[in-house]
Backbone as a printed PyTorch tensor [residue, N CA C, xyz], in Angstrom:
tensor([[[  0.8180,  -1.1960,   0.0000],
         [  0.0000,   0.0000,   0.0000],
         [  0.8690,   1.2710,   0.0000]],

        [[  1.9390,   1.2280,   0.7970],
         [  2.8390,   2.3770,   0.8310],
         [  3.4740,   2.6060,  -0.5280]],

        [[  3.8030,   1.5410,  -1.2210],
         [  4.4000,   1.6470,  -2.5460],
         [  3.4310,   2.2920,  -3.5400]],

        [[  2.1670,   1.9350,  -3.4620],
         [  1.1550,   2.5060,  -4.3530],
         [  0.9910,   4.0010,  -4.0840]],

        [[  0.9200,   4.3750,  -2.8350],
         [  0.7530,   5.7950,  -2.4800],
         [  1.9930,   6.5930,  -2.8940]],

        [[  3.1660,   6.0400,  -2.6350],
         [  4.4040,   6.7210,  -3.0210],
         [  4.4820,   6.8820,  -4.5340]],

        [[  4.1080,   5.8520,  -5.2640],
         [  4.1110,   5.9260,  -6.7300],
         [  3.1410,   6.9840,  -7.2230]],

        [[  1.9630,   7.0380,  -6.6090],
         [  0.9720,   8.0380,  -6.9940],
         [  1.5130,   9.4540,  -6.8070]],

        [[  2.0970,   9.7250,  -5.6630],
         [  2.6340,  11.0560,  -5.4040],
         [  3.7950,  11.3970,  -6.3300]],

        [[  4.6140,  10.4220,  -6.6520],
         [  5.7180,  10.6520,  -7.5770],
         [  5.2050,  11.0090,  -8.9680]],

        [[  4.2440,  10.2720,  -9.4650],
         [  3.6650,  10.5510, -10.7860],
         [  2.9610,  11.8970, -10.7870]],

        [[  2.2230,  12.1900,  -9.7190],
         [  1.5210,  13.4730,  -9.6180],
         [  2.5020,  14.6370,  -9.6350]],

        [[  3.5860,  14.5350,  -8.8650],
         [  4.5550,  15.6350,  -8.8160],
         [  5.2680,  15.8050, -10.1470]],

        [[  5.5370,  14.7230, -10.8550],
         [  6.1770,  14.8240, -12.1670],
         [  5.2660,  15.4930, -13.1820]],

        [[  3.9740,  15.1880, -13.1570],
         [  3.0560,  15.8210, -14.1100],
         [  2.8710,  17.2920, -13.7920]],

        [[  2.8370,  17.6570, -12.5340],
         [  2.7280,  19.0720, -12.1690],
         [  3.9570,  19.8260, -12.6470]],

        [[  5.1450,  19.2660, -12.4360],
         [  6.3740,  19.9140, -12.8810],
         [  6.4180,  20.0090, -14.3990]],

        [[  6.0010,  18.9710, -15.0950],
         [  6.0280,  18.9700, -16.5600],
         [  5.0900,  20.0240, -17.1200]],

        [[  3.9530,  20.2340, -16.4850],
         [  3.0110,  21.2300, -16.9770],
         [  3.5690,  22.6360, -16.8190]],

        [[  4.1850,  22.9480, -15.6970],
         [  4.7230,  24.2890, -15.5170],
         [  5.9890,  24.4890, -16.3400]],

        [[  6.6520,  23.3980, -16.7000],
         [  7.8740,  23.4880, -17.4760],
         [  7.6090,  24.0390, -18.8870]],

        [[  6.4010,  23.8680, -19.4110],
         [  6.0970,  24.3860, -20.7420],
         [  6.1190,  25.9120, -20.7720]],

        [[  5.9380,  26.5520, -19.6390],
         [  5.9250,  28.0100, -19.5820],
         [  7.3250,  28.6040, -19.4930]],

        [[  8.2760,  27.8420, -18.9760],
         [  9.6320,  28.3290, -18.7300],
         [ 10.3050,  28.7140, -20.0440]],

        [[ 11.0150,  29.8470, -20.0300],
         [ 11.7670,  30.2640, -21.2010],
         [ 11.7830,  31.7640, -21.3690]],

        [[ 12.2940,  32.1960, -22.5220],
         [ 12.4000,  33.6150, -22.8510],
         [ 11.2740,  34.0100, -23.7850]],

        [[ 10.6980,  35.1710, -23.5110],
         [  9.6400,  35.7470, -24.3360],
         [ 10.0800,  37.1490, -24.7320]],

        [[  9.9240,  37.4970, -26.0060],
         [ 10.3480,  38.8220, -26.4660],
         [  9.3040,  39.4380, -27.3810]],

        [[  9.4270,  40.7350, -27.5430],
         [  8.5950,  41.4860, -28.4880],
         [  9.3820,  42.7200, -28.8780]],

        [[  9.4430,  42.9970, -30.1660],
         [ 10.1450,  44.1730, -30.6530],
         [  9.2310,  44.9380, -31.5900]],

        [[  9.0610,  46.2060, -31.3060],
         [  8.2620,  47.1000, -32.1430],
         [  9.1830,  48.2180, -32.5940]],

        [[  9.2600,  48.4420, -33.8870],
         [ 10.1510,  49.5050, -34.3380],
         [  9.6690,  50.1020, -35.6460]],

        [[ 10.0890,  51.3420, -35.8620],
         [  9.8640,  52.0380, -37.1120],
         [ 11.2490,  52.4450, -37.6030]],

        [[ 11.5690,  52.0790, -38.8010],
         [ 12.9060,  52.2630, -39.3730],
         [ 13.5000,  53.6330, -39.0390]],

        [[ 14.5420,  53.6450, -38.2220],
         [ 15.2880,  54.8540, -37.9230],
         [ 14.6240,  55.8260, -36.9720]],

        [[ 13.4340,  55.5270, -36.4640],
         [ 12.7440,  56.4810, -35.5950],
         [ 12.5290,  55.9550, -34.1790]],

        [[ 11.8270,  54.8520, -34.0670],
         [ 11.4230,  54.3700, -32.7510],
         [ 11.7790,  52.8990, -32.5880]],

        [[ 12.1680,  52.5540, -31.3720],
         [ 12.4180,  51.1580, -31.0130],
         [ 11.8130,  50.9250, -29.6340]],

        [[ 10.9970,  49.8750, -29.5310],
         [ 10.4770,  49.4420, -28.2430],
         [ 10.6870,  47.9340, -28.1820]],

        [[ 11.3830,  47.4870, -27.1390],
         [ 11.6720,  46.0630, -26.9920],
         [ 11.2870,  45.6050, -25.5910]],

        [[ 10.7130,  44.4060, -25.5190],
         [ 10.3420,  43.7970, -24.2500],
         [ 10.9930,  42.4180, -24.1740]],

        [[ 11.4940,  42.0720, -23.0090],
         [ 12.0360,  40.7280, -22.7980],
         [ 11.6110,  40.2480, -21.4200]],

        [[ 10.9850,  39.0750, -21.4040],
         [ 10.5430,  38.4490, -20.1630],
         [ 11.1590,  37.0610, -20.0940]],

        [[ 11.7870,  36.7470, -18.9700],
         [ 12.3710,  35.4210, -18.7610],
         [ 11.6750,  34.7700, -17.5810]],

        [[ 11.0420,  33.6160, -17.8360],
         [ 10.4330,  32.8220, -16.7730],
         [ 11.3900,  31.6830, -16.4480]],

        [[ 11.8870,  31.6570, -15.2240],
         [ 12.8350,  30.6420, -14.7900],
         [ 12.1040,  29.4480, -14.1770]],

        [[ 12.7400,  28.2870, -14.2330],
         [ 12.1370,  27.0540, -13.7220],
         [ 11.9340,  27.0900, -12.2080]],

        [[ 12.6740,  27.9430, -11.5090],
         [ 12.5260,  28.0190, -10.0540],
         [ 11.3720,  28.9190,  -9.6240]],

        [[ 10.5690,  29.4030, -10.5850],
         [  9.4050,  30.2270, -10.2590],
         [  9.6920,  31.7090, -10.1700]],

        [[ 10.8570,  32.1430, -10.6200],
         [ 11.1820,  33.5670, -10.6270],
         [ 11.1400,  34.0890, -12.0630]],

        [[ 11.0360,  35.4040, -12.2030],
         [ 11.0430,  36.0230, -13.5270],
         [ 11.8410,  37.3120, -13.4920]],

        [[ 12.2830,  37.7220, -14.6840],
         [ 12.9610,  39.0040, -14.8740],
         [ 12.3640,  39.6320, -16.1270]],

        [[ 12.0330,  40.9240, -16.0630],
         [ 11.4510,  41.6400, -17.1900],
         [ 12.3060,  42.8640, -17.4940]],

        [[ 12.5120,  43.1370, -18.7910],
         [ 13.2490,  44.3160, -19.2220],
         [ 12.5000,  44.9700, -20.3680]],

        [[ 12.3040,  46.2630, -20.2550],
         [ 11.6850,  47.0520, -21.3190],
         [ 12.6720,  48.1370, -21.7360]],

        [[ 12.9070,  48.2370, -23.0400],
         [ 13.8120,  49.2500, -23.5840],
         [ 13.0520,  50.0390, -24.6360]],

        [[ 13.1400,  51.3490, -24.5510],
         [ 12.5170,  52.1770, -25.5870],
         [ 13.4620,  53.3020, -25.9730]],

        [[ 13.5340,  53.5270, -27.2630],
         [ 14.3090,  54.6380, -27.8170],
         [ 13.3700,  55.3210, -28.8000]],

        [[ 12.8620,  56.4760, -28.3640],
         [ 11.8690,  57.1940, -29.1520],
         [ 12.4350,  58.5490, -29.5350]],

        [[ 12.4720,  58.7870, -30.8340],
         [ 13.0110,  60.0330, -31.3590],
         [ 12.1540,  61.2030, -30.8980]],

        [[ 12.7960,  62.2080, -30.3210],
         [ 12.0960,  63.4020, -29.8760],
         [ 11.5140,  63.2960, -28.4790]],

        [[ 11.6680,  62.1450, -27.8230],
         [ 11.1340,  61.9780, -26.4700],
         [ 12.1480,  62.4720, -25.4490]],

        [[ 11.6630,  62.7480, -24.2540],
         [ 12.5360,  63.1580, -23.1710],
         [ 12.3360,  62.2020, -22.0080]],

        [[ 13.2890,  61.4180, -21.6250],
         [ 14.5810,  61.1560, -22.2510],
         [ 14.4120,  60.2700, -23.4830]],

        [[ 15.3730,  60.3240, -24.4000],
         [ 15.2210,  59.5680, -25.6390],
         [ 15.3110,  58.0520, -25.4510]],

        [[ 16.0880,  57.5840, -24.4690],
         [ 16.2150,  56.1480, -24.1970],
         [ 15.7860,  55.8600, -22.7700]],

        [[ 14.9680,  54.8040, -22.6060],
         [ 14.4850,  54.4310, -21.2830],
         [ 14.6110,  52.9230, -21.1160]],

        [[ 15.2100,  52.5090, -20.0240],
         [ 15.2830,  51.1060, -19.6320],
         [ 14.5050,  50.9490, -18.3300]],

        [[ 13.5660,  50.0030, -18.2920],
         [ 12.8460,  49.7030, -17.0610],
         [ 12.9210,  48.1970, -16.8200]],

        [[ 12.9870,  47.8480, -15.5400],
         [ 13.1680,  46.4570, -15.1600],
         [ 12.1540,  46.0700, -14.0850]],

        [[ 11.8540,  44.7830, -14.0510],
         [ 11.0180,  44.2280, -13.0020],
         [ 11.4260,  42.7940, -12.7420]],

        [[ 11.1850,  42.3360, -11.5290],
         [ 11.4620,  40.9380, -11.2100],
         [ 10.5480,  40.5040, -10.0810]],

        [[ 10.4780,  39.1910,  -9.8960],
         [  9.6340,  38.6500,  -8.8450],
         [  9.4120,  37.1640,  -9.0340]],

        [[  8.2260,  36.7100,  -8.6430],
         [  7.8790,  35.2960,  -8.7210],
         [  6.6560,  35.1150,  -9.6100]],

        [[  6.5200,  33.9130, -10.1900],
         [  5.3760,  33.5970, -11.0160],
         [  4.8370,  32.2170, -10.6470]],

        [[  3.5230,  32.0560, -10.8390],
         [  2.8680,  30.7640, -10.6610],
         [  1.9190,  30.5650, -11.8260]],

        [[  1.6270,  29.3020, -12.1320],
         [  0.7520,  28.9880, -13.2590],
         [ -0.3940,  28.1030, -12.8020]],

        [[ -1.5740,  28.4090, -13.3330],
         [ -2.7530,  27.5800, -13.0830],
         [ -3.6860,  27.7360, -14.2770]],

        [[ -3.9970,  26.6170, -14.9360],
         [ -4.9240,  26.6180, -16.0850],
         [ -4.5020,  27.6040, -17.1670]],

        [[ -3.2300,  27.6000, -17.5460],
         [ -2.6810,  28.4740, -18.5890],
         [ -2.7390,  29.9620, -18.2470]],

        [[ -2.9810,  30.2980, -17.0020],
         [ -2.9130,  31.6870, -16.5380],
         [ -1.7030,  31.8000, -15.6240]],

        [[ -0.8210,  32.7180, -15.9560],
         [  0.3780,  32.9410, -15.1490],
         [  0.1660,  34.2020, -14.3260]],

        [[  0.3480,  34.0690, -13.0270],
         [  0.1700,  35.1770, -12.0990],
         [  1.5420,  35.6160, -11.6080]],

        [[  1.7880,  36.9060, -11.6680],
         [  3.0740,  37.4840, -11.2750],
         [  2.9240,  38.1860,  -9.9320]],

        [[  3.9850,  38.1500,  -9.1430],
         [  3.9960,  38.8800,  -7.8770],
         [  5.4030,  39.3950,  -7.6080]],

        [[  5.4640,  40.5000,  -6.8940],
         [  6.7460,  41.0980,  -6.5240],
         [  6.7260,  41.3810,  -5.0310]],

        [[  7.8280,  41.0820,  -4.3730],
         [  7.9580,  41.3150,  -2.9470],
         [  8.6090,  42.6770,  -2.7330]],

        [[  7.9740,  43.5260,  -1.9360],
         [  8.4820,  44.8890,  -1.7320],
         [  9.8960,  44.9270,  -1.1860]],

        [[ 10.2790,  43.9720,  -0.3510],
         [ 11.5990,  44.0070,   0.2750],
         [ 12.6800,  43.4000,  -0.6160]],

        [[ 12.3370,  42.3750,  -1.4070],
         [ 13.3430,  41.6530,  -2.1710],
         [ 13.4430,  42.0760,  -3.6350]],

        [[ 12.3460,  42.4880,  -4.2330],
         [ 12.3010,  42.6470,  -5.6870],
         [ 12.3840,  44.0880,  -6.1820]],

        [[ 12.4860,  45.0370,  -5.3030],
         [ 12.5540,  46.4320,  -5.7250],
         [ 13.8490,  47.0750,  -5.2610]],

        [[ 14.4750,  47.8330,  -6.1540],
         [ 15.6330,  48.6480,  -5.8170],
         [ 15.7350,  49.7430,  -6.8790]],

        [[ 16.9020,  50.3710,  -7.0040],
         [ 17.0480,  51.4610,  -7.9640],
         [ 16.8400,  50.9810,  -9.3950]],

        [[ 17.2470,  49.7430,  -9.6770],
         [ 17.1350,  49.2040, -11.0350],
         [ 15.7650,  48.5870, -11.3000]],

        [[ 15.2930,  47.7580, -10.3950],
         [ 14.0290,  47.0330, -10.5730],
         [ 12.8940,  47.8360,  -9.9400]],

        [[ 12.1590,  48.5470, -10.7940],
         [ 11.1320,  49.4680, -10.2970],
         [  9.7090,  49.0860, -10.6970]],

        [[  9.5430,  48.1770, -11.6570],
         [  8.2000,  47.8140, -12.1100],
         [  7.5220,  46.8920, -11.1000]],

        [[  6.2930,  47.2250, -10.7390],
         [  5.5180,  46.4530,  -9.7690],
         [  4.5840,  45.5040, -10.5190]],

        [[  4.9080,  44.2290, -10.5210],
         [  4.1190,  43.2270, -11.2310],
         [  3.0040,  42.6280, -10.3860]],

        [[  2.7910,  43.1160,  -9.1670],
         [  1.6900,  42.6150,  -8.3590],
         [  0.3800,  42.8290,  -9.1090]],

        [[ -0.5090,  41.8740,  -8.9970],
         [ -1.8200,  41.8990,  -9.6720],
         [ -1.7020,  41.8300, -11.1880]],

        [[ -0.5970,  41.3050, -11.7070],
         [ -0.4400,  41.1180, -13.1500],
         [ -0.6790,  39.6500, -13.4880]],

        [[ -1.3990,  39.4380, -14.5890],
         [ -1.6690,  38.0800, -15.0560],
         [ -1.5200,  38.0350, -16.5660]],

        [[ -1.0540,  36.8850, -17.0510],
         [ -0.9040,  36.6830, -18.4880],
         [ -1.4590,  35.3130, -18.8570]],

        [[ -2.0200,  35.2270, -20.0340],
         [ -2.5560,  33.9660, -20.5460],
         [ -1.5200,  33.3340, -21.4660]],

        [[ -1.2470,  32.0470, -21.2550],
         [ -0.3310,  31.2920, -22.1010],
         [ -1.1280,  30.7920, -23.2980]],

        [[ -0.7000,  31.1830, -24.5000],
         [ -1.4190,  30.8380, -25.7220],
         [ -0.5120,  29.9940, -26.6040]],

        [[ -1.0030,  28.8380, -27.0100],
         [ -0.2700,  27.9570, -27.9080],
         [ -1.2780,  27.2040, -28.7670]],

        [[ -0.7980,  26.5870, -29.8130],
         [ -1.6880,  25.8280, -30.6870],
         [ -2.1710,  24.5870, -29.9460]],

        [[ -3.4550,  24.3500, -30.0080],
         [ -4.0540,  23.1910, -29.3730],
         [ -3.5320,  21.9250, -30.0510]],

        [[ -3.0820,  20.9350, -29.3050],
         [ -2.5490,  19.7170, -29.9160],
         [ -3.5790,  18.9600, -30.7620]],

        [[ -4.8520,  19.1910, -30.5080],
         [ -5.8950,  18.5290, -31.2990],
         [ -6.1840,  19.2650, -32.6020]],

        [[ -5.6290,  20.4650, -32.7580],
         [ -5.8400,  21.2420, -33.9800],
         [ -4.9250,  20.7010, -35.0780]],

        [[ -5.5070,  20.0800, -36.0750],
         [ -4.7310,  19.4570, -37.1550],
         [ -4.6550,  20.3330, -38.4040]],

        [[ -5.0940,  21.5870, -38.3200],
         [ -5.0430,  22.4820, -39.4740],
         [ -3.6320,  23.0330, -39.6550]],

        [[ -3.4160,  23.7210, -40.7560],
         [ -2.1190,  24.3340, -41.0470],
         [ -1.9520,  25.6990, -40.3800]],

        [[ -2.9220,  26.0980, -39.5950],
         [ -2.8750,  27.3980, -38.9410],
         [ -1.6480,  27.4890, -38.0350]],

        [[ -0.9250,  28.5960, -38.1540],
         [  0.2670,  28.8210, -37.3360],
         [ -0.1240,  29.6940, -36.1500]],

        [[  0.1220,  29.1860, -34.9550],
         [ -0.1470,  29.9330, -33.7310],
         [  1.1670,  30.0410, -32.9800]],

        [[  1.6990,  31.2620, -32.8910],
         [  2.9500,  31.4690, -32.1670],
         [  2.6910,  31.3460, -30.6690]],

        [[  3.5540,  30.6120, -29.9970],
         [  3.4470,  30.4740, -28.5480],
         [  3.7740,  31.8230, -27.9270]],

        [[  2.8830,  32.2840, -27.0450],
         [  3.0440,  33.6260, -26.4930],
         [  2.3790,  33.7510, -25.1280]],

        [[  2.6870,  34.8430, -24.4710],
         [  1.9930,  35.2650, -23.2710],
         [  1.2720,  36.5600, -23.6060]],

        [[ -0.0050,  36.6220, -23.2770],
         [ -0.7920,  37.8380, -23.4650],
         [ -1.1870,  38.3490, -22.0890]],

        [[ -0.7180,  39.5340, -21.7430],
         [ -1.0560,  40.1060, -20.4470],
         [ -2.5200,  40.5480, -20.4620]],

        [[ -3.2980,  39.9780, -19.5500],
         [ -4.7290,  40.2680, -19.4980],
         [ -5.0810,  41.2000, -18.3470]],

        [[ -4.1840,  41.3130, -17.3730],
         [ -4.4270,  42.2150, -16.2460],
         [ -3.0860,  42.7060, -15.7220]],

        [[ -3.0190,  43.9870, -15.4470],
         [ -1.8090,  44.5570, -14.8720],
         [ -2.0910,  45.9790, -14.4110]],

        [[ -1.4490,  46.3570, -13.3240],
         [ -1.5460,  47.7410, -12.8740],
         [ -0.5550,  48.6260, -13.6230]],

        [[  0.3160,  48.0110, -14.4100],
         [  1.2130,  48.7600, -15.2940],
         [  0.4060,  49.0540, -16.5500]],

        [[  0.0570,  50.2790, -16.7590],
         [ -0.9020,  50.6790, -17.7890],
         [ -0.5450,  50.1630, -19.1790]],

        [[  0.6910,  50.2880, -19.5960],
         [  1.0870,  49.9010, -20.9500],
         [  1.2900,  48.3970, -21.1040]],

        [[  1.1880,  47.6640, -20.0120],
         [  1.4020,  46.2250, -20.0530],
         [  0.1400,  45.4660, -20.4800]],

        [[ -1.0290,  46.0250, -20.2540],
         [ -2.2720,  45.3270, -20.5910],
         [ -2.3700,  45.0750, -22.0860]],

        [[ -2.7450,  43.8560, -22.4200],
         [ -2.9110,  43.3760, -23.8010],
         [ -1.5970,  43.2660, -24.5670]],

        [[ -0.4890,  43.3120, -23.8540],
         [  0.8190,  43.1480, -24.4930],
         [  1.0730,  41.6750, -24.7540]],

        [[  1.4930,  41.3560, -25.9700],
         [  1.8850,  39.9960, -26.3320],
         [  3.4010,  39.9180, -26.3770]],

        [[  3.9620,  38.9070, -25.7100],
         [  5.3830,  38.6090, -25.8240],
         [  5.4940,  37.1620, -26.2970]],

        [[  6.3330,  36.9310, -27.3020],
         [  6.3990,  35.6500, -27.9810],
         [  7.5770,  34.8200, -27.4860]],

        [[  7.3520,  33.5150, -27.3480],
         [  8.3790,  32.6160, -26.8650],
         [  9.4620,  32.4400, -27.9180]],

        [[ 10.7050,  32.5160, -27.4670],
         [ 11.8490,  32.3700, -28.3590],
         [ 12.2080,  30.9070, -28.4910]]])
């Protein structure tokens, strides 16, 4: 009986880890207009449940012309929804200023049962965030 219970817990923990492992990786998005504007986003979801975000913008005529913003914290996944959180004591300093608390993103990928030729890029779509420009932002898995 102990062997059956131990086996069950081992299989359960492996499937939970395998499901969250699909989210791990680098996500990027680059928006630019030839010679005028550049906006780049990079999000890294680590296997240990932490994340790092970097936003770079270089906009002609803006003050300041180049801006780098950073954020970091922890992430959890449930039903293809990734929830981000930042700890006030650990995740904020002079460099890391973005507050990802109350931010959520939907993991979007092609359904394995979809046998059509439709191409669906694996991405995260931010559906909720207190960072105004973050809502509805898509970042694509590299």
